[in-house]
C-alpha positions in Angstrom: 18.3 -18.4 -8.4 20.5 -18.6 -11.5 22.6 -15.5 -11.1 26.2 -15.0 -12.0 28.8 -14.8 -9.2 29.3 -11.1 -9.9 25.6 -10.4 -9.5 25.6 -12.1 -6.1 28.6 -9.9 -5.1 26.7 -6.8 -6.2 23.7 -7.9 -4.2 25.8 -8.7 -1.2 27.4 -5.2 -1.2 24.1 -3.5 -1.5 22.3 -5.5 1.2 25.2 -5.2 3.6 25.2 -1.5 3.0 21.5 -1.3 3.8 22.0 -3.5 6.9 24.7 -1.1 8.2 22.5 2.0 7.7 19.5 0.4 9.4 21.8 -0.8 12.2 23.1 2.7 12.6 19.5 4.0 13.2 19.0 1.7 16.2 22.4 2.1 18.0 21.9 5.8 18.9 19.1 5.5 21.5 21.1 3.5 24.1 23.9 6.1 23.8 21.6 9.1 24.4 22.0 9.2 28.2 25.8 9.1 27.8 25.8 11.7 25.1 23.5 14.0 27.2 25.9 13.7 30.2 29.1 14.2 28.2 27.7 17.1 26.0 25.7 18.7 28.8 22.4 18.8 26.8 18.9 17.9 27.9 16.6 15.3 26.3 14.8 17.9 24.1 18.1 18.7 22.5 19.6 15.2 22.4 16.5 13.8 20.6 17.6 15.8 17.5 20.1 13.0 16.9 17.1 10.7 16.2 14.5 13.1 14.9 16.9 15.1 12.7 18.1 11.9 11.2 14.5 10.7 10.5 13.5 14.1 9.0 16.4 14.2 6.5 15.6 10.6 5.6 12.0 11.6 4.9 13.1 14.5 2.7 15.5 12.2 0.7 12.8 9.6 -0.1 11.2 11.6 -3.0 14.6 12.9 -4.2 16.1 9.4 -4.6 14.0 8.6 -7.6 15.3 11.7 -9.4 18.9 10.8 -8.4 18.5 7.2 -9.6 17.3 8.5 -13.0 20.2 11.0 -13.4 23.2 9.0 -12.2 24.5 5.4 -12.4 23.8 3.1 -9.5 27.5 2.6 -8.9 28.3 6.3 -8.7 25.2 7.0 -6.6 26.0 4.1 -4.2 29.7 5.2 -3.8 28.7 8.8 -3.1 25.9 8.0 -0.7 27.9 5.4 1.2 30.8 7.8 1.4 28.5 10.5 2.8 27.3 8.0 5.4 30.9 7.0 6.3 32.0 10.7 6.5 29.0 11.4 8.8 29.8 8.4 11.0 33.5 9.6 11.3 32.3 13.1 12.4 30.1 11.5 15.1 32.9 9.3 16.3 35.4 12.2 16.5 32.8 14.8 17.8 33.7 16.7 21.0 30.6 19.0 20.9 26.9 18.4 20.3 26.7 20.6 17.1 29.4 18.4 15.5 27.7 15.1 16.3 24.4 16.5 15.1 26.0 17.6 11.8 27.5 14.1 11.4 24.1 12.5 12.0 22.4 14.7 9.4 25.1 13.8 6.8 24.6 10.1 7.7 20.9 10.5 7.1 21.5 12.1 3.6 23.5 9.0 2.6 21.2 6.5 4.2 18.1 8.1 2.7 19.4 7.2 -0.8 20.7 3.7 0.0 17.5 1.9 1.1 15.2 2.7 -1.9 18.1 2.3 -4.3 18.9 -1.2 -2.9 15.3 -2.3 -3.4 15.3 -1.0 -6.9 18.5 -2.8 -7.9 17.2 -6.1 -6.4 14.1 -5.8 -8.5 16.2 -5.1 -11.6 18.7 -7.9 -11.0 16.4 -10.8 -10.1 14.0 -12.4 -12.6 10.4 -11.7 -12.1 9.6 -15.1 -10.6 12.4 -14.8 -8.0 11.7 -11.3 -6.8 9.5 -12.3 -4.0 12.2 -14.6 -2.6 14.8 -11.9 -3.0 12.8 -9.3 -1.2 12.0 -11.8 1.5 15.7 -12.4 2.1 16.3 -8.7 2.1 13.5 -8.2 4.6 15.0 -10.8 7.0 18.4 -9.2 6.8 17.0 -5.7 7.5 14.8 -7.0 10.3 17.9 -8.5 12.0 19.5 -5.0 12.4 17.1 -3.4 14.8 16.9 -6.7 16.8 20.7 -6.7 17.6 21.4 -2.9 17.3 20.5 -1.7 20.8 22.1 -4.6 22.5 25.4 -4.4 20.6 25.5 -0.7 21.0 24.8 -1.1 24.8 27.7 -3.5 25.1 30.1 -1.3 23.2 29.1 1.8 25.3 29.6 -0.1 28.6 32.9 -1.7 27.7 34.4 1.1 25.7 32.8 4.4 24.7 30.0 5.7 22.5 32.7 7.2 20.2 34.0 3.7 19.4 30.5 2.7 18.3 30.5 5.3 15.5 34.1 4.6 14.5 33.1 0.9 14.1 30.3 2.0 11.8 32.8 4.2 9.9 35.1 1.3 9.3 32.3 -1.0 8.1 31.1 1.8 5.7 34.5 2.4 4.3 34.9 -1.4 3.6 31.6 -1.3 1.8 32.7 1.6 -0.4 35.9 -0.2 -1.3 33.9 -3.4 -2.2 31.5 -1.4 -4.4 34.4 0.1 -6.4 35.5 -3.5 -7.3 32.2 -5.4 -7.7 29.5 -3.0 -8.8 28.9 -2.3 -12.5 28.8 1.3 -13.7 25.7 1.0 -15.9 23.6 -1.0 -13.5 20.2 0.6 -12.9 20.7 3.7 -15.0 17.6 5.7 -15.8 16.6 7.4 -19.0 17.5 10.9 -17.6 14.0 12.4 -18.0 13.2 12.9 -14.3 12.9 16.4 -13.1 13.3 18.0 -9.6 11.7 21.2 -8.6 14.3 23.2 -6.6 11.7 25.4 -4.8 9.9 22.3 -3.6 13.1 20.9 -2.2 13.8 24.2 -0.4 10.2 24.5 0.9 10.2 20.9 2.3 13.6 21.2 3.9 13.0 24.6 5.5 9.3 23.9 6.3 9.8 20.6 8.1 13.1 21.7 9.5 11.8 24.8 11.1 8.8 23.0 12.6 11.2 20.4 14.1 13.4 23.1 15.5 10.5 25.0 16.9 8.9 22.1 18.7 12.2 20.9 20.0 13.3 24.3 21.2 10.0 24.7 23.2 11.2 22.0 25.5 14.5 23.7 26.2 13.8 27.4 26.0 10.0 27.5 26.3 7.6 29.2 24.0 9.6 32.3 23.0 9.2 34.7 20.1 11.9 32.8 18.3 10.4 29.3 18.8 6.9 30.6 17.9 8.3 32.2 14.7 10.1 29.1 13.8 6.9 27.0 14.1 4.8 29.5 12.2 7.3 29.8 9.4 7.7 26.1 9.3 3.9 25.5 9.0 3.7 28.2 6.3 6.5 26.6 4.4 4.9 23.1 4.6 1.5 24.5 3.4 3.2 26.3 0.5 5.0 23.1 -0.3 1.7 21.1 -0.4 -0.1 23.7 -2.5 2.8 23.9 -5.0 2.8 20.1 -5.4 -0.8 20.3 -6.7 0.2 22.7 -9.5 3.3 21.0 -10.8 3.3 18.7 -13.8 5.9 16.5 -12.1 5.6 17.1 -8.4 8.3 16.2 -5.9 5.6 14.5 -3.9 2.2 13.5 -5.4 0.0 14.7 -2.6 -3.2 14.3 -4.6 -3.3 10.7 -3.5 -4.4 12.1 -0.1 -7.7 13.0 -1.8 -8.6 9.3 -1.5 -10.3 9.1 1.9 -9.2 5.5 2.7 -5.6 6.2 1.9 -5.7 9.4 4.0 -7.1 7.6 7.0 -4.5 4.9 6.7 -1.7 7.5 6.4 -3.0 9.4 9.5 -3.2 6.2 11.6 0.3 5.3 10.5 1.6 8.7 11.4 0.1 8.5 14.9 1.6 5.1 15.5 5.0 6.2 14.1 5.2 9.3 16.4 4.3 7.2 19.5 6.7 4.4 18.5 9.8 6.6 18.0 9.2 8.7 21.1 9.1 5.5 23.2 12.4 4.4 21.7 14.0 7.6 23.1 12.2 7.7 26.5 13.0 4.0 27.4 16.8 4.2 27.5 16.6 7.5 29.4 14.3 5.9 32.0 16.3 2.7 32.3 19.8 4.3 32.5 19.2 7.6 34.2 16.5 6.7 36.7 16.9 3.0 37.3 20.7 3.1 37.0 20.8 0.2 34.5 23.7 -0.2 32.0 23.4 0.5 28.3 23.7 -3.3 27.7 20.7 -4.0 29.9 18.8 -1.1 28.2 19.4 -2.8 24.8 18.4 -6.2 26.1 15.1 -4.9 27.3 14.3 -3.6 23.8 15.7 -6.7 21.9 12.8 -9.2 22.4 10.2 -6.7 21.1 12.3 -5.9 18.0 12.8 -9.6 17.2 9.0 -10.3 17.7 8.1 -7.4 15.5 10.4 -8.7 12.7 8.8 -12.1 13.0 5.2 -10.8 13.1 5.4 -8.5 10.1 5.1 -11.4 7.5 2.7 -13.3 9.7 0.4 -10.2 10.0 0.5 -10.1 6.2 -0.9 -13.6 5.9 -3.6 -12.8 8.5 -4.5 -9.7 6.6 -5.0 -11.8 3.4 -7.3 -14.1 5.3 -9.4 -11.8 7.4 -8.9 -8.2 6.2 -7.6 -5.2 8.2 -10.3 -4.4 10.6 -9.9 -7.1 13.2 -6.1 -7.0 13.1 -6.0 -3.2 13.3 -8.5 -2.9 16.2 -6.7 -5.6 18.2 -3.4 -4.0 17.4 -4.4 -0.4 18.3 -6.2 -1.6 21.4 -3.1 -3.5 22.7 -0.9 -0.5 21.6 -3.1 1.9 23.6 -3.1 -0.3 26.7 0.6 -1.1 26.8 1.5 2.6 26.2 -0.8 3.5 29.1 1.2 1.0 31.1 4.3 3.0 30.5 2.5 6.2 31.8 2.5 4.8 35.3 6.2 3.9 35.8 7.8 4.1 39.2 11.4 4.1 40.4 11.1 0.4 41.3 9.3 -1.0 38.2 10.8 -4.6 37.6 12.9 -5.0 34.5 11.1 -8.1 33.5 7.8 -6.3 33.5 9.2 -3.5 31.4 10.6 -6.1 28.9 7.2 -7.9 28.7 5.3 -4.7 28.3 7.6 -3.4 25.6 7.5 -6.7 23.8 3.7 -6.8 23.7 3.8 -3.2 22.5 6.0 -4.0 19.5 3.8 -7.1 18.8 0.7 -4.8 18.6 2.6 -2.4 16.4 3.2 -5.2 13.9 -0.6 -5.9 13.9 -1.3 -2.3 12.9 1.5 -1.1 10.6 1.4 -3.7 7.7 -2.4 -4.2 7.5 -3.3 -0.5 7.7 -0.6 0.4 5.2 -1.7 -2.3 2.8 -5.4 -1.4 3.3 -4.7 2.2 2.4 -2.5 1.3 -0.6 -5.1 -1.1 -2.0 -7.5 1.9 -2.3 -5.3 3.6 -4.9 -5.5 2.9 -8.7 -2.5 1.0 -10.1 -0.9 4.0 -11.7 -0.7 5.8 -8.3 0.8 3.0 -6.3 4.4 4.4 -6.5 3.2 7.9 -5.5 1.2 6.4 -2.6 4.2 4.6 -1.3 6.4 7.7 -1.5 3.8 9.9 0.2 3.0 7.3 2.9 6.7 6.7 3.8 7.6 10.4 3.7 4.7 11.5 6.0 5.3 8.7 8.4 8.9 9.6 8.8 8.0 13.3 9.2 5.4 12.4 11.8 7.9 10.3 13.6 10.4 13.1 13.9 7.9 15.9 14.7 5.8 13.7 17.0 9.0 12.7 18.9 10.1 16.3 19.2 6.7 17.3 20.7 6.6 14.4 23.1 10.1 14.8 24.3 9.6 18.6 24.7 6.5 17.8 26.9 8.7 15.6 29.1 11.4 18.2 29.4 8.9 21.0 30.2 7.3 19.0 32.9 10.6 17.9 34.4 12.0 21.5 34.4 8.8 22.9 36.0 8.9 20.4 38.8 12.7 20.4 39.5 12.4 23.1 42.1 9.6 21.4 44.0 10.9 17.8 44.1 14.1 15.8 43.6 15.5 15.5 40.1 14.7 11.8 39.8 11.1 12.2 40.7 10.7 15.2 38.4 12.2 13.3 35.5 10.0 10.3 36.2 6.9 12.5 36.2 7.9 14.1 33.0 8.5 10.7 31.3 5.1 9.4 32.6 3.3 12.5 31.2 5.1 12.0 27.9 3.9 8.4 27.7 0.4 9.8 28.6 0.6 12.0 25.4 1.7 8.9 23.5 -1.3 7.1 24.9 -3.6 9.9 23.7 -2.2 9.6 20.2 -2.8 5.8 20.2 -6.3 6.4 21.5 -7.0 8.7 18.6 -5.7 6.1 16.2 -7.9 3.4 17.9 -11.0 5.6 17.5 -10.2 6.2 13.8 -9.7 2.5 13.3 -13.0 1.5 14.9 -14.9 4.3 13.0 -13.4 4.2 9.6 -11.4 1.0 8.9 -13.5 -1.6 7.1 -12.7 -5.0 5.5 -12.3 -4.8 1.8 -15.4 -6.5 0.4 -18.1 -4.0 1.5 -15.8 -1.0 1.0 -14.7 -2.0 -2.5 -18.3 -2.3 -3.6 -19.1 1.2 -2.4 -16.0 2.9 -3.9 -15.5 1.0 -7.1 -18.5 2.2 -9.1 -16.5 2.8 -12.3 -13.9 0.0 -11.9 -11.0 2.4 -11.7 -9.7 1.0 -8.4 -9.8 -2.6 -9.4 -6.6 -4.5 -9.4 -5.3 -5.6 -12.8 -6.2 -9.2 -12.0 -9.8 -8.2 -11.2 -10.1 -6.3 -14.5 -9.2 -9.3 -16.7 -10.4 -12.3 -14.7 -13.8 -14.0 -15.3 -16.3 -13.3 -12.5 -19.1 -15.6 -13.8 -17.5 -18.6 -12.1 -19.2 -22.0 -12.1 -18.4 -23.9 -9.0 -19.3 -27.2 -7.3 -20.3 -27.7 -3.6 -18.1 -30.0 -1.7 -21.1 -32.5 -1.5 -21.3 -32.8 -5.3 -20.6 -36.1 -7.1 -18.5 -36.7 -10.2 -21.8 -37.0 -12.1 -22.7 -33.4 -11.0 -19.2 -32.2 -12.2 -19.6 -33.9 -15.6 -23.0 -32.3 -16.1 -21.6 -28.9 -15.3 -18.6 -29.4 -17.6 -20.9 -30.5 -20.5 -23.7 -27.9 -20.1 -21.4 -24.9 -19.4 -18.7 -26.0 -21.9 -15.9 -25.8 -19.3 -13.1 -28.3 -18.4 -12.6 -27.6 -14.7 -14.3 -26.0 -11.7 -13.4 -25.0 -8.2 -15.0 -26.8 -5.2 -16.4 -24.5 -2.5 -17.8 -25.0 1.0 -21.0 -23.5 2.4 -19.2 -20.2 3.1 -18.1 -19.8 -0.5 -14.5 -20.6 0.3 -12.5 -22.5 -2.3 -11.5 -25.9 -0.8 -10.6 -27.9 -3.9 -10.4 -28.1 -7.7 -11.6 -30.7 -10.1 -10.9 -31.0 -13.8 -11.7 -33.3 -16.7 -8.1 -34.5 -16.4 -8.8 -35.7 -12.8 -11.8 -37.8 -14.1 -9.8 -39.2 -17.0 -7.1 -40.4 -14.6 -9.7 -42.4 -12.7 -11.1 -43.9 -15.9 -7.7 -45.2 -16.9 -7.2 -48.9 -16.3 -4.1 -48.2 -14.2 -3.1 -45.7 -11.6 0.3 -44.1 -11.3 3.5 -44.6 -13.4 5.3 -47.8 -13.9 9.0 -48.3 -14.9 8.8 -52.2 -14.8 6.8 -53.7 -17.7 6.1 -56.9 -15.6 4.4 -54.8 -12.9 2.4 -52.9 -15.6 1.1 -56.2 -17.1 0.1 -57.6 -13.7 -1.6 -54.4 -12.8 -3.6 -54.3 -16.0 -4.6 -58.0 -15.6 -6.0 -57.3 -12.1 -8.4 -54.6 -13.4 -10.7 -56.6 -15.7 -13.5 -54.0 -15.6 -14.7 -52.5 -18.9 -14.7 -48.8 -19.5 -18.5 -48.5 -19.0 -18.2 -50.3 -15.7 -15.4 -47.9 -14.4 -17.5 -44.9 -15.6 -20.6 -46.1 -13.8 -18.7 -46.7 -10.5 -17.1 -43.3 -10.8 -20.3 -41.3 -11.2 -21.3 -41.6 -7.5 -17.9 -40.7 -6.1 -17.5 -37.4 -4.3 -15.7 -34.6 -6.2 -13.3 -34.0 -3.2 -12.1 -37.6 -3.6 -11.3 -37.2 -7.3 -10.2 -33.6 -7.5 -7.2 -31.8 -5.9 -7.3 -32.2 -2.1 -6.4 -28.6 -1.6 -7.3 -25.5 -3.6 -4.6 -24.0 -5.7 -5.6 -20.4 -5.9 -4.3 -16.8 -6.1 -5.2 -13.7 -4.2 -7.2 -11.1 -6.0 -4.4 -8.7 -5.1 -1.7 -10.8 -6.7 0.2 -9.4 -9.7 0.3 -11.1 -13.1 3.8 -12.5 -12.7 2.7 -14.2 -9.5 -0.3 -15.7 -11.3 1.9 -16.9 -14.2 4.2 -18.6 -11.8 1.3 -20.5 -10.1 0.0 -21.6 -13.5 3.4 -22.7 -14.7 4.6 -24.5 -11.6 1.2 -26.3 -11.0 0.8 -27.1 -14.8 -2.7 -25.5 -14.9 -4.6 -23.8 -17.6 -6.7 -21.8 -15.1 -6.7 -21.0 -11.4 -9.4 -19.7 -9.0 -9.1 -16.2 -7.6 -10.0 -15.6 -4.0 -10.5 -12.6 -1.7 -10.3 -13.3 2.0 -10.6 -17.0 1.2 -13.8 -16.6 -0.8 -14.0 -17.4 -4.5 -14.5 -14.2 -6.6 -13.3 -15.2 -10.0 -11.2 -17.5 -12.2 -8.2 -16.5 -14.4 -7.3 -18.5 -17.5 -3.8 -18.6 -19.1 -5.5 -17.4 -22.3 -6.9 -14.3 -20.4 -3.4 -13.3 -19.4 -2.0 -14.0 -22.9 -4.7 -11.9 -24.6 -4.4 -9.0 -22.2 -0.6 -8.9 -22.4 -0.5 -9.1 -26.2 -3.2 -6.3 -26.5 -1.3 -4.1 -24.0 2.0 -4.7 -25.9 0.5 -4.1 -29.3 -1.2 -0.9 -28.1 2.3 0.5 -27.3 1.4 1.1 -23.7 2.1 -2.1 -21.8 2.0 -1.9 -18.0 4.9 -3.1 -15.9 2.9 -6.1 -14.9 2.0 -6.9 -18.5 5.6 -6.7 -19.6 6.7 -9.0 -16.7 3.8 -11.3 -17.5 4.8 -11.6 -21.2 8.2 -12.8 -20.0 6.7 -15.2 -17.5 4.3 -16.7 -20.1 7.4 -18.4 -21.7 7.6 -20.5 -18.6 3.9 -21.2 -18.6 4.1 -22.1 -22.3 6.9 -24.5 -21.6 4.9 -26.0 -18.7 2.0 -26.6 -21.1 3.9 -29.6 -22.5 3.2 -31.3 -19.2 -0.3 -32.7 -18.4 -2.6 -29.8 -17.5 -5.8 -29.7 -15.6 
């Protein structure tokens, strides 16, 4: 990646900042039992440190785009990271629960800006053909944080104190702020200043979701009183008003109209159910391990670590499986495993083996990876290209909100059950029963998600045919590729290929098996190579003369012998293809790097079209000349320079 040293420094600062903020989100749960004991609060109150953080993060997601447009990246990064550092310092110095909660909310305000801003800067900094690699590196770094966070936090808590944990984060954050002052450029990533933010929408979303979170959390501690009921009612009213207002604004804070798409709505609901059950378990597990089993915070973190590592590994793997088989099988298996493993946590005892807990939690995280990415991608693929950004914002926001509200409800259920049984049994048994009931609620949420998955999630092919009656939901590649593809069966001969080339006036064709899957590719260039009197390249003229002398056959003789050869022997032994969901820059990269003029397009492995270099050129030029080029077209125009340069090499 040919970037200047200063650019690498900027990227390093941004990615390390994102790493610290993600790490911060995972170090709190092992500390909850210690904080509850020191501050004298119950689980329903302590969970605010996680759910409050998540909620503020959710509210900041749609605001970040406005802030990025209005302010420079350097200024925004310094302010947001400074907020994060200030919040961390408040948590580290806190002697009361309200102070540590305020610190966590300030942390969340800064962290909520950093993550999307970092991704945006990476996309701006790296050239189009290197963005995939850049985001892959970024993903690996970010996935590493939740894997080590609970274990590192547990060790610090056991050896020192939970205050030290927050102070260490403060020091790291301060160092990142100092580095950003030296290495980041002021103008980097500046928008055009046209974005607008509706103040009333911001107030409604903050108060609405905040009051709902407070109400559901307070029910666990104080019961269903007039105050808690009023908070829940006002919160719901505020959220409803917020959603209605978004449908009437020219530039809404959150484009909720994307929820009118049924497939996207189903995917979002399933994701919300999974997120609520996932975050609640992350709070319940340390409480169970440390409070009831008497394990240390370090052991608590070690129990969670294998699952976090496996989930990080499985996310990209699940993506590849999704491309091959579609979402239905993956989602059903994932939701089924998630439901079963969550049910396993609903029957915990005071003597459950640690190894069993670790194995159960690891399988649970594995199943979550099978659900999250495929379901999210399946839902996003249902949206037109011009609504993708809005869909991402809505999906992320609602999942975060569901995580915070779902956790509040589930922890409140645990607290209510525990408090109601404390007078009739010992505290440990009452707490255990409350945790089991809470996991039972999580199981019910997962079961609802499983039912929705079985009933409504379908693989793309049949569903796309039903919904794409006017072509508005097709990918950009689908709209410009040729669908009248001439292909050859894998049993065809070279003579069959030549007849196809001559009669259809084409120069190449994909080779398919009996399932319609692309397994190879043959071009007129492949045939010409075999008709040549010599094979390969020679740097020694003596070897060239000797090789030519050995092949005394005439051109007609070589042609006759070649006609009966199988196309798989002559053509490319593997199929070079692109997914129907690939963007144009990805297609350009394949064409350029493989020295091709055309490439097959596949969906779930099956051949659905073919895209020519000329198709992309024509579309990109037309889009540019019309004055309304898409982002993909603009990127493709840049990438076509590489493809044009590659055309000097032999092409198939």
